[in-house]
C-alpha positions as a Markdown table, in Angstrom:
| # | Residue | x | y | z |
|---|---|---|---|---|
| 1 | Unk | 29.6 | 17.1 | -39.2 |
| 2 | Unk | 30.1 | 13.2 | -39.2 |
| 3 | Unk | 27.9 | 11.3 | -36.5 |
| 4 | Unk | 29.6 | 9.6 | -33.6 |
| 5 | Unk | 28.2 | 6.3 | -35.1 |
| 6 | Unk | 28.6 | 7.1 | -38.9 |
| 7 | Unk | 31.7 | 4.7 | -39.8 |
| 8 | Unk | 29.6 | 2.5 | -42.0 |
| 9 | Unk | 27.7 | 5.3 | -43.7 |
| 10 | Unk | 28.4 | 6.8 | -47.4 |
| 11 | Unk | 25.5 | 9.0 | -46.9 |
| 12 | Unk | 24.8 | 12.1 | -44.7 |
| 13 | Unk | 21.5 | 11.9 | -42.8 |
| 14 | Unk | 18.8 | 14.0 | -44.4 |
| 15 | Unk | 17.9 | 17.1 | -42.3 |
| 16 | Unk | 14.1 | 15.8 | -41.9 |
| 17 | Unk | 15.2 | 12.5 | -40.4 |
| 18 | Unk | 17.5 | 14.4 | -38.1 |
| 19 | Unk | 14.5 | 16.4 | -36.9 |
| 20 | Unk | 12.3 | 13.4 | -36.7 |
| 21 | Unk | 14.3 | 11.1 | -35.0 |
| 22 | Unk | 15.9 | 13.9 | -32.1 |
| 23 | Unk | 14.9 | 13.4 | -29.0 |
| 24 | Unk | 16.5 | 16.2 | -27.8 |
| 25 | Unk | 13.9 | 18.5 | -27.1 |
| 26 | Unk | 12.3 | 16.4 | -24.0 |
| 27 | Unk | 15.5 | 13.9 | -23.1 |
| 28 | Unk | 17.4 | 17.1 | -22.1 |
| 29 | Unk | 16.3 | 17.1 | -18.7 |
| 30 | Unk | 18.5 | 13.9 | -18.1 |
| 31 | Unk | 21.5 | 15.7 | -18.5 |
| 32 | Unk | 22.4 | 15.4 | -14.7 |
| 33 | Unk | 21.8 | 11.9 | -14.7 |
| 34 | Unk | 23.9 | 10.9 | -17.9 |
| 35 | Unk | 27.0 | 12.8 | -16.4 |
| 36 | Unk | 26.1 | 10.8 | -12.9 |
| 37 | Unk | 26.1 | 7.5 | -15.0 |
| 38 | Unk | 28.9 | 8.4 | -16.9 |
| 39 | Unk | 31.3 | 9.5 | -14.0 |
| 40 | Unk | 30.4 | 6.2 | -12.4 |
| 41 | Unk | 31.1 | 4.4 | -15.7 |
| 42 | Unk | 34.6 | 6.1 | -16.3 |
| 43 | Unk | 35.9 | 5.4 | -12.5 |
| 44 | Unk | 35.0 | 1.9 | -13.3 |
| 45 | Unk | 36.9 | 1.9 | -16.3 |
| 46 | Unk | 39.7 | 2.8 | -14.5 |
| 47 | Unk | 39.5 | 0.8 | -11.7 |
| 48 | Unk | 39.3 | -2.1 | -14.2 |
| 49 | Unk | 42.2 | -0.9 | -16.0 |
| 50 | Unk | 40.3 | -0.7 | -19.2 |
| 51 | Unk | 41.0 | 3.0 | -19.3 |
| 52 | Unk | 44.4 | 4.6 | -17.9 |
| 53 | Unk | 43.9 | 6.6 | -14.8 |
| 54 | Unk | 45.3 | 9.7 | -16.2 |
| 55 | Unk | 42.7 | 9.6 | -19.3 |
| 56 | Unk | 40.0 | 8.7 | -16.4 |
| 57 | Unk | 41.1 | 12.0 | -14.6 |
| 58 | Unk | 40.9 | 14.1 | -17.8 |
| 59 | Unk | 37.6 | 12.6 | -18.6 |
| 60 | Unk | 36.0 | 13.3 | -14.8 |
| 61 | Unk | 37.4 | 17.0 | -15.3 |
| 62 | Unk | 36.1 | 17.2 | -18.6 |
| 63 | Unk | 32.1 | 16.0 | -17.2 |
| 64 | Unk | 32.4 | 18.4 | -14.3 |
| 65 | Unk | 33.1 | 21.4 | -16.6 |
| 66 | Unk | 30.4 | 20.5 | -19.1 |
| 67 | Unk | 28.3 | 19.9 | -15.9 |
| 68 | Unk | 29.0 | 23.7 | -15.0 |
| 69 | Unk | 28.5 | 25.0 | -18.4 |
| 70 | Unk | 25.1 | 23.6 | -18.5 |
| 71 | Unk | 24.2 | 24.9 | -14.7 |
| 72 | Unk | 25.6 | 28.4 | -16.0 |
| 73 | Unk | 23.5 | 28.3 | -19.3 |
| 74 | Unk | 26.6 | 28.3 | -21.4 |
| 75 | Unk | 26.2 | 25.0 | -23.0 |
| 76 | Unk | 25.0 | 24.7 | -26.5 |
| 77 | Unk | 22.7 | 21.5 | -27.2 |
| 78 | Unk | 22.8 | 20.9 | -31.1 |
| 79 | Unk | 19.5 | 19.0 | -32.6 |
| 80 | Unk | 21.8 | 17.4 | -35.4 |
| 81 | Unk | 23.5 | 15.6 | -32.3 |
| 82 | Unk | 20.2 | 13.6 | -31.6 |
| 83 | Unk | 19.9 | 13.3 | -27.9 |
| 84 | Unk | 21.4 | 14.6 | -24.8 |
| 85 | Unk | 23.9 | 11.7 | -24.8 |
| 86 | Unk | 25.3 | 12.3 | -27.8 |
| 87 | Unk | 25.5 | 16.0 | -27.4 |
| 88 | Unk | 27.4 | 15.7 | -24.2 |
| 89 | Unk | 29.7 | 12.7 | -25.4 |
| 90 | Unk | 30.4 | 15.0 | -28.5 |
| 91 | Unk | 31.2 | 18.2 | -26.1 |
| 92 | Unk | 33.8 | 15.9 | -24.2 |
| 93 | Unk | 35.5 | 14.7 | -27.2 |
| 94 | Unk | 35.5 | 18.2 | -28.6 |
| 95 | Unk | 37.3 | 19.2 | -25.1 |
| 96 | Unk | 39.6 | 16.4 | -24.8 |
| 97 | Unk | 40.2 | 15.0 | -28.0 |
| 98 | Unk | 40.4 | 11.3 | -28.8 |
| 99 | Unk | 40.7 | 10.6 | -24.9 |
| 100 | Unk | 36.9 | 11.7 | -24.8 |
| 101 | Unk | 36.2 | 9.0 | -27.0 |
| 102 | Unk | 37.0 | 6.5 | -24.5 |
| 103 | Unk | 34.2 | 7.5 | -22.3 |
| 104 | Unk | 32.1 | 5.2 | -24.1 |
| 105 | Unk | 34.2 | 2.1 | -24.0 |
| 106 | Unk | 31.9 | -1.2 | -22.9 |
| 107 | Unk | 28.9 | 1.0 | -23.1 |
| 108 | Unk | 25.8 | 1.3 | -25.3 |
| 109 | Unk | 23.4 | 4.3 | -25.6 |
| 110 | Unk | 20.5 | 1.2 | -24.7 |
| 111 | Unk | 22.1 | 0.7 | -21.3 |
| 112 | Unk | 22.8 | 4.3 | -21.1 |
| 113 | Unk | 19.2 | 5.4 | -21.2 |
| 114 | Unk | 18.0 | 2.9 | -19.6 |
| 115 | Unk | 20.5 | 4.1 | -16.7 |
| 116 | Unk | 19.5 | 7.6 | -17.1 |
| 117 | Unk | 15.7 | 7.4 | -16.9 |
| 118 | Unk | 16.0 | 5.0 | -13.6 |
| 119 | Unk | 18.4 | 7.6 | -11.8 |
| 120 | Unk | 15.6 | 10.2 | -13.0 |
| 121 | Unk | 12.7 | 8.5 | -11.7 |
| 122 | Unk | 14.5 | 7.3 | -8.2 |
| 123 | Unk | 15.2 | 11.0 | -7.3 |
| 124 | Unk | 11.1 | 12.0 | -8.8 |
| 125 | Unk | 9.7 | 9.2 | -6.9 |
| 126 | Unk | 11.4 | 10.6 | -3.6 |
| 127 | Unk | 10.2 | 14.3 | -4.6 |
| 128 | Unk | 6.6 | 12.4 | -5.0 |
| 129 | Unk | 6.5 | 10.6 | -1.8 |
| 130 | Unk | 7.3 | 13.9 | 0.1 |
| 131 | Unk | 4.6 | 15.7 | -1.8 |
| 132 | Unk | 2.1 | 12.8 | -0.7 |
| 133 | Unk | 3.3 | 13.1 | 2.9 |
| 134 | Unk | 3.0 | 16.9 | 2.7 |
| 135 | Unk | -0.6 | 16.5 | 1.2 |
| 136 | Unk | -1.6 | 14.0 | 4.0 |
| 137 | Unk | -0.3 | 16.4 | 6.6 |
| 138 | Unk | -2.7 | 19.1 | 5.4 |
| 139 | Unk | -5.4 | 16.6 | 5.2 |
| 140 | Unk | -4.8 | 15.7 | 9.1 |
| 141 | Unk | -4.2 | 19.4 | 10.1 |
| 142 | Unk | -7.8 | 20.0 | 8.5 |
| 143 | Unk | -9.5 | 17.2 | 10.2 |
| 144 | Unk | -8.0 | 18.1 | 13.5 |
| 145 | Unk | -10.4 | 21.4 | 13.2 |
| 146 | Unk | -13.4 | 19.7 | 12.3 |
| 147 | Unk | -13.8 | 16.6 | 14.9 |
| 148 | Unk | -17.0 | 18.1 | 15.9 |
| 149 | Unk | -18.2 | 19.3 | 12.4 |
| 150 | Unk | -21.2 | 17.0 | 11.5 |
| 151 | Unk | -22.2 | 16.2 | 7.7 |
| 152 | Unk | -24.0 | 13.8 | 5.5 |
| 153 | Unk | -22.2 | 10.9 | 4.3 |
| 154 | Unk | -23.3 | 9.8 | 1.1 |
| 155 | Unk | -24.0 | 6.8 | -1.2 |
| 156 | Unk | -25.0 | 6.9 | -4.9 |
| 157 | Unk | -24.5 | 10.6 | -4.1 |
| 158 | Unk | -27.7 | 10.4 | -1.8 |
| 159 | Unk | -27.8 | 11.3 | 1.8 |
| 160 | Unk | -27.0 | 8.0 | 3.9 |
| 161 | Unk | -25.6 | 8.6 | 7.2 |
| 162 | Unk | -24.4 | 11.4 | 9.6 |
| 163 | Unk | -20.3 | 11.4 | 9.5 |
| 164 | Unk | -17.8 | 13.7 | 10.6 |
| 165 | Unk | -16.1 | 16.0 | 8.4 |
| 166 | Unk | -12.7 | 15.0 | 10.0 |
| 167 | Unk | -13.3 | 11.1 | 9.2 |
| 168 | Unk | -14.5 | 12.2 | 5.8 |
| 169 | Unk | -11.1 | 13.7 | 4.9 |
| 170 | Unk | -9.2 | 11.0 | 6.7 |
| 171 | Unk | -10.6 | 8.7 | 4.2 |
| 172 | Unk | -8.5 | 10.4 | 1.5 |
| 173 | Unk | -5.5 | 10.1 | 3.7 |
| 174 | Unk | -6.0 | 6.4 | 3.8 |
| 175 | Unk | -6.2 | 6.5 | -0.3 |
| 176 | Unk | -2.8 | 8.5 | 0.1 |
| 177 | Unk | -1.2 | 6.2 | 2.3 |
| 178 | Unk | -1.8 | 3.3 | -0.4 |
| 179 | Unk | -0.2 | 5.5 | -2.9 |
| 180 | Unk | 2.6 | 6.0 | -0.9 |
| 181 | Unk | 3.1 | 2.3 | -0.5 |
| 182 | Unk | 2.8 | 1.9 | -4.3 |
| 183 | Unk | 5.5 | 4.2 | -5.1 |
| 184 | Unk | 7.8 | 2.8 | -2.2 |
| 185 | Unk | 7.1 | -0.7 | -3.9 |
| 186 | Unk | 7.8 | 0.9 | -7.6 |
| 187 | Unk | 10.8 | 2.2 | -6.2 |
| 188 | Unk | 12.5 | -1.2 | -5.8 |
| 189 | Unk | 12.0 | -2.3 | -9.6 |
| 190 | Unk | 13.5 | 1.2 | -10.4 |
| 191 | Unk | 16.2 | 0.7 | -8.1 |
| 192 | Unk | 17.9 | -1.9 | -10.3 |
| 193 | Unk | 21.1 | -0.8 | -12.4 |
| 194 | Unk | 21.2 | -1.7 | -16.0 |
| 195 | Unk | 24.8 | -0.1 | -16.9 |
| 196 | Unk | 27.0 | -2.9 | -18.4 |
| 197 | Unk | 24.3 | -4.7 | -20.4 |
| 198 | Unk | 25.8 | -2.7 | -23.2 |
| 199 | Unk | 23.8 | -3.0 | -26.5 |
| 200 | Unk | 21.8 | -6.3 | -25.7 |
| 201 | Unk | 24.6 | -9.2 | -24.9 |
| 202 | Unk | 27.0 | -7.4 | -22.2 |
| 203 | Unk | 30.5 | -6.8 | -23.2 |
| 204 | Unk | 33.8 | -9.0 | -23.6 |
| 205 | Unk | 35.7 | -6.0 | -21.7 |
| 206 | Unk | 36.5 | -7.1 | -18.1 |
| 207 | Unk | 34.1 | -4.4 | -16.3 |
| 208 | Unk | 32.8 | -4.4 | -12.8 |
| 209 | Unk | 29.2 | -4.1 | -12.8 |
| 210 | Unk | 29.1 | -4.2 | -8.8 |
| 211 | Unk | 31.4 | -1.3 | -8.2 |
| 212 | Unk | 29.5 | 0.9 | -10.7 |
| 213 | Unk | 26.4 | -0.1 | -8.8 |
| 214 | Unk | 28.1 | 0.8 | -5.3 |
| 215 | Unk | 28.8 | 4.1 | -6.8 |
| 216 | Unk | 25.4 | 5.1 | -8.1 |
| 217 | Unk | 23.7 | 3.5 | -4.9 |
| 218 | Unk | 21.8 | 1.0 | -6.5 |
| 219 | Unk | 21.4 | -2.3 | -4.3 |
| 220 | Unk | 20.7 | -4.5 | -7.2 |
| 221 | Unk | 22.1 | -5.2 | -10.7 |
| 222 | Unk | 20.1 | -6.4 | -13.7 |
| 223 | Unk | 20.6 | -10.2 | -14.2 |
| 224 | Unk | 19.7 | -10.6 | -18.1 |
| 225 | Unk | 21.4 | -7.9 | -20.4 |
| 226 | Unk | 18.6 | -8.3 | -22.9 |
| 227 | Unk | 16.0 | -7.8 | -20.3 |
| 228 | Unk | 17.8 | -4.9 | -19.0 |
| 229 | Unk | 18.0 | -2.8 | -22.2 |
| 230 | Unk | 14.5 | -3.5 | -23.2 |
| 231 | Unk | 12.5 | -3.3 | -19.9 |
| 232 | Unk | 10.2 | -0.2 | -19.2 |
| 233 | Unk | 8.1 | -2.2 | -16.7 |
| 234 | Unk | 9.6 | 0.5 | -14.0 |
| 235 | Unk | 8.3 | 3.4 | -16.2 |
| 236 | Unk | 5.0 | 1.6 | -16.8 |
| 237 | Unk | 4.5 | 0.8 | -13.1 |
| 238 | Unk | 5.4 | 4.5 | -12.1 |
| 239 | Unk | 2.7 | 5.5 | -14.6 |
| 240 | Unk | 0.2 | 3.3 | -13.0 |
| 241 | Unk | 0.7 | 4.4 | -9.4 |
| 242 | Unk | 0.6 | 7.6 | -10.5 |
| 243 | Unk | -2.5 | 7.0 | -12.0 |
| 244 | Unk | -4.2 | 5.8 | -9.1 |
| 245 | Unk | -3.0 | 8.7 | -7.2 |
| 246 | Unk | -4.5 | 11.2 | -9.5 |
| 247 | Unk | -7.6 | 9.1 | -9.4 |
| 248 | Unk | -7.7 | 9.8 | -5.9 |
| 249 | Unk | -7.1 | 13.5 | -6.4 |
| 250 | Unk | -9.5 | 13.7 | -8.9 |
| 251 | Unk | -12.1 | 12.3 | -6.5 |
| 252 | Unk | -11.4 | 14.8 | -3.9 |
| 253 | Unk | -11.6 | 17.7 | -6.2 |
| 254 | Unk | -14.8 | 16.7 | -7.8 |
| 255 | Unk | -16.3 | 16.5 | -4.2 |
| 256 | Unk | -14.7 | 19.9 | -3.2 |
| 257 | Unk | -16.4 | 21.2 | -6.5 |
| 258 | Unk | -19.7 | 20.1 | -5.6 |
| 259 | Unk | -19.3 | 21.0 | -2.0 |
| 260 | Unk | -18.4 | 24.7 | -3.4 |
| 261 | Unk | -22.0 | 24.6 | -5.2 |
| 262 | Unk | -24.7 | 26.8 | -4.2 |
| 263 | Unk | -26.9 | 24.0 | -3.8 |
| 264 | Unk | -24.7 | 22.5 | -1.2 |
| 265 | Unk | -23.0 | 25.5 | 0.0 |
| 266 | Unk | -20.6 | 23.4 | 2.3 |
| 267 | Unk | -17.5 | 25.2 | 1.7 |
| 268 | Unk | -16.0 | 28.6 | 0.2 |
| 269 | Unk | -12.9 | 28.4 | -1.7 |
| 270 | Unk | -10.4 | 31.2 | -1.5 |
| 271 | Unk | -10.6 | 33.8 | -4.0 |
| 272 | Unk | -6.6 | 32.9 | -4.6 |
| 273 | Unk | -7.3 | 29.8 | -5.7 |
| 274 | Unk | -10.1 | 30.5 | -8.1 |
| 275 | Unk | -11.0 | 32.3 | -11.4 |
| 276 | Unk | -13.4 | 34.3 | -12.9 |
| 277 | Unk | -15.7 | 34.6 | -16.0 |
| 278 | Unk | -14.9 | 36.9 | -19.0 |
| 279 | Unk | -18.3 | 37.5 | -19.2 |
| 280 | Unk | -20.3 | 36.8 | -16.1 |
| 281 | Unk | -18.6 | 39.4 | -13.2 |
| 282 | Unk | -20.6 | 37.2 | -10.4 |
| 283 | Unk | -18.7 | 33.9 | -11.2 |
| 284 | Unk | -15.6 | 32.5 | -9.3 |
| 285 | Unk | -14.9 | 29.0 | -10.8 |
| 286 | Unk | -13.0 | 26.1 | -9.3 |
| 287 | Unk | -10.4 | 25.9 | -11.9 |
| 288 | Unk | -7.5 | 24.5 | -10.0 |
| 289 | Unk | -10.0 | 21.5 | -8.9 |
| 290 | Unk | -11.5 | 21.3 | -12.4 |
| 291 | Unk | -7.8 | 21.1 | -13.8 |
| 292 | Unk | -6.7 | 18.5 | -11.5 |
| 293 | Unk | -9.6 | 16.4 | -12.3 |
| 294 | Unk | -9.2 | 16.6 | -16.1 |
| 295 | Unk | -5.5 | 16.1 | -15.6 |
| 296 | Unk | -6.0 | 12.5 | -14.2 |
| 297 | Unk | -7.3 | 11.9 | -17.4 |
| 298 | Unk | -3.9 | 13.2 | -18.9 |
| 299 | Unk | -1.9 | 10.9 | -16.8 |
| 300 | Unk | -4.5 | 8.0 | -17.4 |
| 301 | Unk | -3.6 | 8.6 | -21.3 |
| 302 | Unk | 0.2 | 8.5 | -20.2 |
| 303 | Unk | -0.2 | 4.8 | -19.2 |
| 304 | Unk | -2.2 | 3.7 | -22.1 |
| 305 | Unk | 0.6 | 5.4 | -24.3 |
| 306 | Unk | 3.4 | 3.3 | -22.7 |
| 307 | Unk | 1.5 | 0.1 | -22.6 |
| 308 | Unk | 0.6 | 0.6 | -26.3 |
| 309 | Unk | 4.2 | 1.3 | -27.2 |
| 310 | Unk | 5.9 | -1.6 | -25.4 |
| 311 | Unk | 3.0 | -4.5 | -26.3 |
| 312 | Unk | 4.4 | -5.4 | -29.7 |
| 313 | Unk | 8.3 | -5.0 | -29.1 |
| 314 | Unk | 10.8 | -7.6 | -30.0 |
| 315 | Unk | 14.0 | -7.8 | -27.8 |
| 316 | Unk | 16.0 | -6.0 | -27.5 |
| 317 | Unk | 15.8 | -2.2 | -27.8 |
| 318 | Unk | 14.0 | -0.8 | -30.5 |
| 319 | Unk | 13.8 | 3.2 | -31.4 |
| 320 | Unk | 9.8 | 3.0 | -30.4 |
| 321 | Unk | 11.4 | 3.1 | -26.9 |
| 322 | Unk | 12.2 | 6.4 | -27.4 |
| 323 | Unk | 8.7 | 7.4 | -26.7 |
| 324 | Unk | 8.6 | 6.2 | -23.4 |
| 325 | Unk | 10.3 | 9.6 | -22.0 |
| 326 | Unk | 7.4 | 12.0 | -22.8 |
| 327 | Unk | 4.8 | 10.2 | -20.8 |
| 328 | Unk | 7.1 | 9.8 | -18.0 |
| 329 | Unk | 8.4 | 13.3 | -17.9 |
| 330 | Unk | 4.5 | 14.5 | -18.3 |
| 331 | Unk | 3.5 | 12.3 | -15.5 |
| 332 | Unk | 6.0 | 13.5 | -13.0 |
| 333 | Unk | 5.4 | 17.2 | -13.8 |
| 334 | Unk | 1.3 | 16.6 | -13.6 |
| 335 | Unk | 1.3 | 14.7 | -10.3 |
| 336 | Unk | 4.1 | 16.9 | -8.6 |
| 337 | Unk | 1.9 | 20.0 | -9.8 |
| 338 | Unk | -1.2 | 18.9 | -8.8 |
| 339 | Unk | 0.2 | 17.8 | -5.3 |
| 340 | Unk | 1.4 | 20.9 | -4.5 |
| 341 | Unk | -1.7 | 22.9 | -5.5 |
| 342 | Unk | -3.8 | 20.8 | -3.5 |
| 343 | Unk | -1.5 | 21.2 | -0.3 |
| 344 | Unk | -1.9 | 24.7 | -0.6 |
| 345 | Unk | -5.3 | 24.9 | -1.1 |
| 346 | Unk | -6.4 | 22.4 | 1.7 |
| 347 | Unk | -5.8 | 25.0 | 4.6 |
| 348 | Unk | -7.6 | 27.8 | 2.8 |
| 349 | Unk | -10.8 | 26.0 | 2.3 |
| 350 | Unk | -13.6 | 27.5 | 4.6 |
| 351 | Unk | -16.1 | 24.8 | 6.0 |
| 352 | Unk | -19.6 | 25.8 | 6.5 |
| 353 | Unk | -20.3 | 24.2 | 9.6 |
| 354 | Unk | -24.2 | 25.2 | 9.9 |
| 355 | Unk | -24.8 | 24.2 | 6.4 |
| 356 | Unk | -23.2 | 20.9 | 6.8 |
| 357 | Unk | -25.0 | 20.2 | 10.0 |
| 358 | Unk | -28.6 | 21.3 | 8.8 |
| 359 | Unk | -28.0 | 18.9 | 5.7 |
| 360 | Unk | -27.5 | 16.2 | 8.3 |
| 361 | Unk | -30.4 | 16.7 | 9.6 |
| 362 | Unk | -32.6 | 15.8 | 6.7 |
| 363 | Unk | -33.3 | 12.7 | 4.8 |
| 364 | Unk | -33.5 | 10.2 | 7.9 |
| 365 | Unk | -30.0 | 9.5 | 8.0 |
| 366 | Unk | -30.4 | 8.2 | 11.3 |
| 367 | Unk | -33.1 | 5.2 | 10.2 |
| 368 | Unk | -30.3 | 2.8 | 10.3 |
| 369 | Unk | -29.8 | 3.3 | 14.3 |
| 370 | Unk | -33.3 | 2.8 | 14.8 |
| 371 | Unk | -33.1 | -0.6 | 12.9 |
| 372 | Unk | -29.8 | -1.3 | 15.0 |
| 373 | Unk | -32.0 | -0.4 | 18.2 |
| 374 | Unk | -34.4 | -2.8 | 17.3 |
| 375 | Unk | -31.7 | -5.3 | 16.9 |
| 376 | Unk | -30.3 | -4.5 | 20.5 |
| 377 | Unk | -34.0 | -5.4 | 21.8 |
| 378 | Unk | -33.8 | -8.8 | 19.9 |
| 379 | Unk | -35.2 | -8.2 | 16.5 |
| 380 | Unk | -33.8 | -10.0 | 13.8 |
| 381 | Unk | -32.0 | -7.3 | 11.5 |
| 382 | Unk | -34.2 | -7.9 | 8.3 |
| 383 | Unk | -37.4 | -7.6 | 10.5 |
| 384 | Unk | -36.0 | -4.6 | 12.1 |
| 385 | Unk | -34.9 | -3.0 | 8.6 |
| 386 | Unk | -38.6 | -3.5 | 7.5 |
| 387 | Unk | -40.0 | -1.9 | 10.5 |
| 388 | Unk | -37.8 | 1.0 | 10.1 |
| 389 | Unk | -38.8 | 1.5 | 6.2 |
| 390 | Unk | -42.3 | 1.6 | 7.6 |
| 391 | Unk | -41.7 | 4.1 | 10.0 |
| 392 | Unk | -39.8 | 6.4 | 7.2 |
| 393 | Unk | -42.6 | 5.9 | 5.0 |
| 394 | Unk | -45.0 | 7.0 | 7.8 |
| 395 | Unk | -42.6 | 10.2 | 8.5 |
| 396 | Unk | -42.8 | 11.0 | 4.5 |
| 397 | Unk | -46.8 | 10.8 | 4.4 |
| 398 | Unk | -46.9 | 12.6 | 7.4 |
| 399 | Unk | -44.1 | 15.4 | 6.6 |
| 400 | Unk | -42.2 | 14.5 | 9.7 |
| 401 | Unk | -38.5 | 13.6 | 10.6 |
| 402 | Unk | -37.8 | 10.5 | 12.9 |
| 403 | Unk | -37.1 | 12.9 | 15.6 |
| 404 | Unk | -40.3 | 14.4 | 15.5 |
| 405 | Unk | -42.1 | 11.1 | 16.3 |
| 406 | Unk | -43.2 | 10.6 | 19.8 |
| 407 | Unk | -43.4 | 7.6 | 21.8 |
| 408 | Unk | -46.7 | 6.6 | 20.9 |
| 409 | Unk | -46.1 | 7.0 | 17.2 |
| 410 | Unk | -43.1 | 4.9 | 17.5 |
| 411 | Unk | -44.7 | 2.2 | 19.1 |
| 412 | Unk | -47.3 | 1.6 | 16.5 |
| 413 | Unk | -44.7 | -0.1 | 14.4 |
| 414 | Unk | -43.1 | -2.3 | 17.2 |
| 415 | Unk | -43.8 | -2.8 | 21.3 |
| 416 | Unk | -39.9 | -3.1 | 21.5 |
| 417 | Unk | -39.4 | 0.5 | 20.9 |
| 418 | Unk | -39.5 | 2.4 | 24.4 |
| 419 | Unk | -38.7 | 5.6 | 25.8 |
| 420 | Unk | -34.8 | 5.2 | 25.1 |
| 421 | Unk | -35.4 | 5.2 | 21.7 |
| 422 | Unk | -35.2 | 9.0 | 21.3 |
| 423 | Unk | -31.4 | 9.0 | 22.1 |
| 424 | Unk | -30.8 | 6.9 | 19.0 |
| 425 | Unk | -32.5 | 9.4 | 16.6 |
| 426 | Unk | -30.7 | 12.5 | 17.0 |
| 427 | Unk | -27.8 | 13.2 | 14.4 |
| 428 | Unk | -25.2 | 13.7 | 17.4 |
| 429 | Unk | -26.0 | 10.5 | 19.0 |
| 430 | Unk | -25.7 | 8.6 | 15.5 |
| 431 | Unk | -22.3 | 9.6 | 15.0 |
| 432 | Unk | -20.9 | 9.4 | 18.7 |
| 433 | Unk | -22.3 | 5.9 | 18.9 |
| 434 | Unk | -20.3 | 4.6 | 15.9 |
| 435 | Unk | -17.5 | 3.2 | 17.8 |
| 436 | Unk | -16.5 | 0.1 | 15.7 |
| 437 | Unk | -12.7 | 0.2 | 14.7 |
| 438 | Unk | -12.3 | 2.6 | 11.5 |
| 439 | Unk | -15.9 | 4.1 | 12.3 |
| 440 | Unk | -17.2 | 8.0 | 12.4 |
| 441 | Unk | -17.4 | 8.8 | 16.3 |
| 442 | Unk | -15.5 | 11.4 | 17.8 |
| 443 | Unk | -13.4 | 8.7 | 19.9 |
| 444 | Unk | -12.3 | 6.7 | 17.0 |
| 445 | Unk | -11.5 | 9.7 | 14.8 |
| 446 | Unk | -9.5 | 11.3 | 17.5 |
| 447 | Unk | -7.6 | 7.8 | 18.0 |
| 448 | Unk | -6.9 | 7.6 | 14.5 |
| 449 | Unk | -5.6 | 11.1 | 14.4 |
| 450 | Unk | -3.4 | 10.3 | 17.6 |
| 451 | Unk | -2.1 | 7.2 | 15.9 |
| 452 | Unk | -1.2 | 9.1 | 12.5 |
| 453 | Unk | 0.6 | 11.7 | 14.5 |
| 454 | Unk | 2.7 | 9.1 | 16.4 |
| 455 | Unk | 3.9 | 7.4 | 13.0 |
| 456 | Unk | 7.0 | 8.2 | 11.2 |
| 457 | Unk | 7.1 | 10.4 | 8.4 |
| 458 | Unk | 10.4 | 10.0 | 6.8 |
| 459 | Unk | 10.4 | 9.7 | 3.1 |
| 460 | Unk | 12.8 | 7.0 | 1.7 |
| 461 | Unk | 15.2 | 8.3 | -0.7 |
| 462 | Unk | 15.7 | 4.9 | -2.8 |
| 463 | Unk | 19.4 | 5.6 | -2.6 |
């Protein structure tokens, strides 16, 4: 079959070349957006009298019928037609005859594919934002149930200070809030219409790009035709935002994996979200979390692939850019799957409050509270830090905890220490005393939860 672009060619395309250059196996998922863009484009051509209205109406009917055939699974895509765009145009010409060939007037596959990818990402970013909100709600709901659950907070994976489990979980809420902001900001750059840029230089035909933009609900149109067809910054930015999100999901997954070990025993994962071993019948493995942790690297790889692909390309379009879609599609699928599974998992995690509380009792987690007690008594912090360190060394030598020490023992280190010091050395007092804004006290955590629940949770569609 003669190619739609084959007028100047004397030889048929080699079969291996057709197979090598075909993008149909992955860009087929853009068919809906290709039709959406084509509908707006032909309506604009009709409005500007570039294509007669009777032909416009025929093309619109033809595009609608093709869409219905695809939805019903009756449409046969052909690899020899290279991509989704040529498949749909060929089907339209086959259905309407030469009239179908008028659809591509004032348009190139260069601006067409850029448009399709932007339309696709606009929808997918909106879906991802909804999933982020859903996971945030799951975290807040779990945090609300644990505003009295005390656990060790860690630095360097060493016990540091006692915190509320709710406070720990809400740290991930804040990460996800920043992720949402990044995607919303990225949406501004995605939401720019490239249609009308044609191959690279625009067109001599009297098109109306603003009208097409209104039909497609784009708030902005591209300002430079060469930039418009060669720009994939928006896709790179999307994968970059996704990479940061996946890094956060990976960190949470790692912590849950650690907490699930026998050594920590802070949580138990539900059977429905774990798997077994083919050889060890006692095993209950956190595969969902391990896969999420592993898939972060997959998304990071997609970002590297996109940056590497784009870094040496001259203006304007180059066929290398066909390689943009698989990293984008894979990132979309990976991010959505991870958010969905973690949102389902979080409410089912069983937290071992007793084990967490017991872990918070050891390790001198209230040492900083003793130092701050001395500061309140007038001692410079650096001196208070040294005195408290000496107290801890004494406890280690005598196999005691800070709360085991009596007043006489404490006074050996400073006369500033009085009977009221004992009230500063319990884990509960340590947590409750941290009322600074953003701190871990129950009061501040409850205030943050109240603030979160009062905020609007609508997600922008980008249209």
